[in-house]
DSSP file (Angstrom, degrees, kcal/mol; ACC not computed):
  #  RESIDUE AA STRUCTURE BP1 BP2  ACC     N-H-->O    O-->H-N    N-H-->O    O-->H-N    TCO  KAPPA ALPHA  PHI   PSI    X-CA   Y-CA   Z-CA
    1    1 A M     >        0   0    0      0, 0.0     4,-2.1     0, 0.0     5,-0.2   0.000 360.0 360.0 360.0 -43.1   62.2  105.4  103.9
    2    2 A K  H  >  +     0   0    0      1,-0.2     4,-2.2     2,-0.2     5,-0.2   0.891 360.0  51.9 -64.4 -38.7   64.0  103.4  106.6
    3    3 A N  H  > S+     0   0    0      2,-0.2     4,-2.1     1,-0.2    -1,-0.2   0.902 109.4  49.0 -65.3 -40.7   62.7  100.1  105.2
    4    4 A T  H  > S+     0   0    0      2,-0.2     4,-2.5     1,-0.2    -1,-0.2   0.899 110.5  51.3 -65.2 -41.2   63.9  101.0  101.7
    5    5 A L  H  X S+     0   0    0     -4,-2.1     4,-2.4     1,-0.2    -2,-0.2   0.897 109.6  50.1 -63.9 -40.6   67.4  101.9  103.1
    6    6 A R  H  X S+     0   0    0     -4,-2.2     4,-2.6     2,-0.2    -2,-0.2   0.909 111.5  48.2 -62.9 -42.8   67.6   98.6  105.0
    7    7 A I  H  X S+     0   0    0     -4,-2.1     4,-2.5     2,-0.2     5,-0.2   0.919 112.4  48.2 -65.5 -43.4   66.6   96.6  101.8
    8    8 A V  H  X S+     0   0    0     -4,-2.5     4,-2.2     2,-0.2    -2,-0.2   0.918 113.2  48.2 -64.1 -42.7   69.2   98.4   99.7
    9    9 A T  H  X S+     0   0    0     -4,-2.4     4,-2.2     2,-0.2    -2,-0.2   0.922 112.5  48.6 -62.8 -44.8   71.9   97.9  102.3
   10   10 A L  H  X S+     0   0    0     -4,-2.6     4,-2.3     1,-0.2    -2,-0.2   0.911 112.4  47.7 -62.9 -43.2   71.1   94.2  102.7
   11   11 A M  H  X S+     0   0    0     -4,-2.5     4,-2.6     2,-0.2     5,-0.2   0.879 110.1  53.1 -67.0 -36.8   71.1   93.7   98.9
   12   12 A T  H  X S+     0   0    0     -4,-2.2     4,-2.2    -5,-0.2    -2,-0.2   0.926 111.1  46.1 -63.2 -44.2   74.4   95.5   98.5
   13   13 A V  H  X S+     0   0    0     -4,-2.2     4,-1.9     2,-0.2    -2,-0.2   0.911 114.2  48.0 -65.0 -42.1   76.1   93.3  101.2
   14   14 A L  H  X S+     0   0    0     -4,-2.3     4,-1.8     1,-0.2    -2,-0.2   0.906 113.0  47.0 -67.8 -41.3   74.7   90.1   99.7
   15   15 A Y  H  X S+     0   0    0     -4,-2.6     4,-1.8     1,-0.2    -1,-0.2   0.878 110.4  53.3 -68.0 -36.1   75.7   91.0   96.1
   16   16 A A  H  X S+     0   0    0     -4,-2.2     4,-2.2    -5,-0.2    -2,-0.2   0.892 107.3  52.0 -65.7 -38.8   79.2   92.0   97.3
   17   17 A N  H  X S+     0   0    0     -4,-1.9     4,-1.9     1,-0.2    -1,-0.2   0.914 110.8  46.2 -65.0 -42.3   79.7   88.7   99.0
   18   18 A S  H  X S+     0   0    0     -4,-1.8     4,-1.9     1,-0.2    -1,-0.2   0.837 110.7  54.0 -70.2 -30.1   78.8   86.7   95.9
   19   19 A A  H  X S+     0   0    0     -4,-1.8     4,-2.0     2,-0.2    -2,-0.2   0.905 108.7  48.6 -68.7 -40.5   81.0   88.9   93.8
   20   20 A F  H  X S+     0   0    0     -4,-2.2     4,-1.6     1,-0.2    -2,-0.2   0.889 111.3  50.6 -65.3 -38.3   84.0   88.2   96.1
   21   21 A A  H  X S+     0   0    0     -4,-1.9     4,-1.3     1,-0.2    -1,-0.2   0.883 109.9  50.1 -66.6 -37.4   83.3   84.5   95.9
   22   22 A A  H  X S+     0   0    0     -4,-1.9     4,-1.5     1,-0.2     5,-0.2   0.886 108.7  51.1 -70.1 -38.4   83.1   84.6   92.2
   23   23 A T  H  X S+     0   0    0     -4,-2.0     4,-2.1     1,-0.2    -1,-0.2   0.856 107.9  53.2 -69.6 -32.0   86.4   86.4   91.8
   24   24 A G  H  < S+     0   0    0     -4,-1.6    -1,-0.2     1,-0.2    -2,-0.2   0.835 109.1  49.0 -70.2 -31.3   88.2   83.9   94.0
   25   25 A A  H  < S+     0   0    0     -4,-1.3    -1,-0.2    -5,-0.1    -2,-0.2   0.827 118.7  36.9 -77.8 -31.3   87.0   81.0   92.0
   26   26 A V  H  < S+     0   0    0     -4,-1.5    -2,-0.2    -5,-0.1    -3,-0.1   0.892 116.3  44.7 -89.0 -42.9   88.0   82.4   88.6
   27   27 A G  S  < S-     0   0    0     -4,-2.1    -3,-0.1    -5,-0.2    -4,-0.0   0.397 105.3 -33.2 -84.7-144.4   91.3   84.2   89.3
   28   28 A S        -     0   0    0      1,-0.1    -1,-0.2    -5,-0.0    -2,-0.0  -0.209  47.3-127.1 -74.8 167.4   94.3   83.4   91.3
   29   29 A E  S    S+     0   0    0      1,-0.1    -1,-0.1    -3,-0.1     5,-0.1   0.458  92.5  78.6 -94.2  -1.5   94.3   81.3   94.4
   30   30 A F  S  > S-     0   0    0      1,-0.1     4,-0.7     3,-0.1     3,-0.2   0.949  73.0-165.8 -74.6 -49.7   96.2   83.8   96.6
   31   31 A G  H  >  -     0   0    0      1,-0.2     4,-1.8     2,-0.2     5,-0.2  -0.303  46.8 -55.3  83.5-177.2   93.5   86.3   97.4
   32   32 A L  H  > S+     0   0    0      1,-0.2     4,-2.3     2,-0.2     5,-0.2   0.906 135.6  51.3 -67.9 -43.5   94.1   89.7   98.9
   33   33 A I  H  > S+     0   0    0      1,-0.2     4,-2.2     2,-0.2    -1,-0.2   0.892 109.7  51.3 -63.3 -39.6   96.1   88.6  101.9
   34   34 A G  H  X S+     0   0    0     -4,-0.7     4,-2.3     2,-0.2    -1,-0.2   0.913 111.0  46.9 -63.6 -43.2   98.5   86.5   99.7
   35   35 A W  H  X S+     0   0    0     -4,-1.8     4,-2.4     2,-0.2    -2,-0.2   0.870 111.1  52.0 -69.2 -35.2   99.1   89.4   97.3
   36   36 A L  H  X S+     0   0    0     -4,-2.3     4,-2.2     2,-0.2    -1,-0.2   0.902 110.2  49.4 -64.7 -39.5   99.8   91.8  100.3
   37   37 A F  H  X S+     0   0    0     -4,-2.2     4,-2.3     2,-0.2    -2,-0.2   0.923 111.5  47.8 -64.9 -44.4  102.2   89.3  101.7
   38   38 A I  H  X S+     0   0    0     -4,-2.3     4,-2.2     1,-0.2    -2,-0.2   0.897 111.9  50.8 -63.7 -40.0  104.1   89.0   98.4
   39   39 A G  H  X S+     0   0    0     -4,-2.4     4,-2.0     2,-0.2    -1,-0.2   0.887 108.9  51.4 -63.3 -39.3  104.1   92.8   98.1
   40   40 A F  H  X S+     0   0    0     -4,-2.2     4,-2.1     2,-0.2    -2,-0.2   0.906 110.3  48.6 -64.6 -42.2  105.6   93.1  101.6
   41   41 A L  H  X S+     0   0    0     -4,-2.3     4,-2.3     1,-0.2    -2,-0.2   0.894 110.2  51.6 -64.4 -39.3  108.3   90.6  100.7
   42   42 A A  H  X S+     0   0    0     -4,-2.2     4,-2.3     1,-0.2    -1,-0.2   0.872 108.4  52.3 -64.8 -36.1  109.1   92.5   97.5
   43   43 A L  H  X S+     0   0    0     -4,-2.0     4,-2.4     2,-0.2    -2,-0.2   0.911 109.4  48.7 -65.4 -42.3  109.4   95.7   99.5
   44   44 A I  H  X S+     0   0    0     -4,-2.1     4,-1.6     2,-0.2    -2,-0.2   0.921 112.1  48.4 -63.6 -44.2  111.8   94.1  101.9
   45   45 A V  H  X S+     0   0    0     -4,-2.3     4,-1.5     1,-0.2    -2,-0.2   0.906 112.5  49.3 -63.0 -41.9  114.0   92.7   99.0
   46   46 A T  H  X S+     0   0    0     -4,-2.3     4,-1.4     1,-0.2    -2,-0.2   0.914 109.9  50.1 -64.5 -43.1  114.0   96.1   97.3
   47   47 A L  H  < S+     0   0    0     -4,-2.4    -1,-0.2     1,-0.2    -2,-0.2   0.781 113.3  46.6 -69.5 -25.0  115.0   97.9  100.5
   48   48 A Q  H  X S+     0   0    0     -4,-1.6     4,-1.1    -5,-0.2    -1,-0.2   0.720 106.1  60.5 -83.5 -22.5  117.8   95.5  101.0
   49   49 A F  H  X S+     0   0    0     -4,-1.5     4,-2.1     2,-0.2    -2,-0.2   0.840  95.4  60.6 -74.7 -34.2  119.0   95.7   97.4
   50   50 A V  H  X S+     0   0    0     -4,-1.4     4,-1.9     1,-0.2    -1,-0.2   0.947 107.0  42.9 -63.8 -50.9  119.7   99.5   97.5
   51   51 A P  H  > S+     0   0    0      0, 0.0     4,-2.5     0, 0.0    -1,-0.2   0.861 111.6  56.8 -63.7 -31.8  122.4   99.3  100.2
   52   52 A A  H  X S+     0   0    0     -4,-1.1     4,-2.4     1,-0.2    -2,-0.2   0.901 106.7  48.6 -65.0 -39.2  123.9   96.2   98.6
   53   53 A L  H  X S+     0   0    0     -4,-2.1     4,-2.4     2,-0.2    -1,-0.2   0.892 111.0  50.5 -66.2 -38.7  124.3   98.2   95.3
   54   54 A I  H  X S+     0   0    0     -4,-1.9     4,-2.1     2,-0.2    -2,-0.2   0.919 112.1  47.0 -64.4 -42.8  125.9  101.1   97.1
   55   55 A M  H  X S+     0   0    0     -4,-2.5     4,-2.4     2,-0.2    -2,-0.2   0.900 111.4  51.0 -66.1 -40.2  128.3   98.7   98.9
   56   56 A L  H  X S+     0   0    0     -4,-2.4     4,-2.6     1,-0.2    -2,-0.2   0.909 109.7  50.5 -63.1 -41.9  129.2   96.9   95.6
   57   57 A G  H  X S+     0   0    0     -4,-2.4     4,-2.0     1,-0.2    -1,-0.2   0.896 111.2  48.2 -62.9 -40.1  129.9  100.3   93.9
   58   58 A S  H  X S+     0   0    0     -4,-2.1     4,-2.0     2,-0.2    -2,-0.2   0.893 111.9  49.9 -66.2 -39.7  132.2  101.3   96.8
   59   59 A M  H  X S+     0   0    0     -4,-2.4     4,-2.1     2,-0.2    -2,-0.2   0.914 111.2  48.0 -66.3 -42.9  134.0   98.0   96.6
   60   60 A M  H  X S+     0   0    0     -4,-2.6     4,-2.8     1,-0.2     5,-0.3   0.878 110.9  51.6 -66.1 -36.7  134.5   98.2   92.8
   61   61 A A  H  X S+     0   0    0     -4,-2.0     4,-1.2     1,-0.2    -1,-0.2   0.877 111.2  48.5 -66.7 -36.0  135.8  101.8   93.2
   62   62 A G  H  < S+     0   0    0     -4,-2.0    -2,-0.2     2,-0.2    -1,-0.2   0.861 117.4  40.9 -70.5 -35.4  138.2  100.6   95.8
   63   63 A I  H  < S+     0   0    0     -4,-2.1    -2,-0.2     1,-0.1    -3,-0.2   0.940 129.5  25.0 -78.2 -48.7  139.4   97.6   93.7
   64   64 A F  H  < S+     0   0    0     -4,-2.8    -3,-0.2    -5,-0.2    -2,-0.2   0.434 100.5 102.6-100.4   0.2  139.6   99.3   90.3
   65   65 A G  S  < S-     0   0    0     -4,-1.2     2,-0.1    -5,-0.3    -3,-0.0  -0.198  83.9 -78.5 -77.5 173.1  140.1  102.9   91.2
   66   66 A K        -     0   0    0      1,-0.1     2,-0.3    -2,-0.0    -1,-0.1  -0.451  48.3-111.3 -71.6 144.0  143.3  104.8   91.2
   67   67 A A        -     0   0    0     -2,-0.1     2,-0.3    -3,-0.1    -1,-0.1  -0.587  32.9-146.1 -75.4 134.9  145.7  104.2   94.0
   68   68 A R        -     0   0    0     -2,-0.3     2,-0.7    -3,-0.0    -1,-0.0  -0.722  19.0-109.0-101.8 152.5  146.1  107.3   96.3
   69   69 A N        -     0   0    0     -2,-0.3     2,-0.6     2,-0.0    -1,-0.0  -0.713  34.3-166.5 -80.2 118.9  149.2  108.3   98.1
   70   70 A H        -     0   0    0     -2,-0.7     2,-0.2     3,-0.0     3,-0.0  -0.938   9.9-145.3-109.1 120.4  148.7  107.6  101.8
   71   71 A E        -     0   0    0     -2,-0.6     2,-0.2     1,-0.1    -2,-0.0  -0.592  23.9-107.8 -83.5 145.5  151.3  109.3  104.0
   72   72 A K        -     0   0    0     -2,-0.2     2,-0.6     1,-0.1    -1,-0.1  -0.479  29.0-127.2 -71.5 140.9  152.4  107.5  107.1
   73   73 A V        -     0   0    0     -2,-0.2     2,-0.4    -3,-0.0    -1,-0.1  -0.786  28.5-170.1 -90.6 125.9  151.1  108.9  110.3
   74   74 A T        -     0   0    0     -2,-0.6     2,-0.4     2,-0.0     0, 0.0  -0.935  18.8-131.4-118.6 141.6  153.9  109.7  112.8
   75   75 A N              0   0    0     -2,-0.4    -2,-0.0     1,-0.1     0, 0.0  -0.765 360.0 360.0 -88.7 133.1  153.5  110.6  116.4
   76   76 A N              0   0    0     -2,-0.4    -1,-0.1     0, 0.0    -2,-0.0   0.431 360.0 360.0 -89.1 360.0  155.5  113.6  117.5
């Protein structure tokens, strides 16, 4: 039983290595690390884009919004 388990484990590892090698040759040249890096950069850009939209909306509301009456502050 132990011998059969060792053979099955060894064959699984060997077949997995050749499968990874085959996918790298046919598909893109980035690999997993490259796609993770691109995903991380996309996450950073997305997280910076949300506050920029909020600031742009506030700026447009300040420019094109109705003027409010601001009373002068006087010290007594």
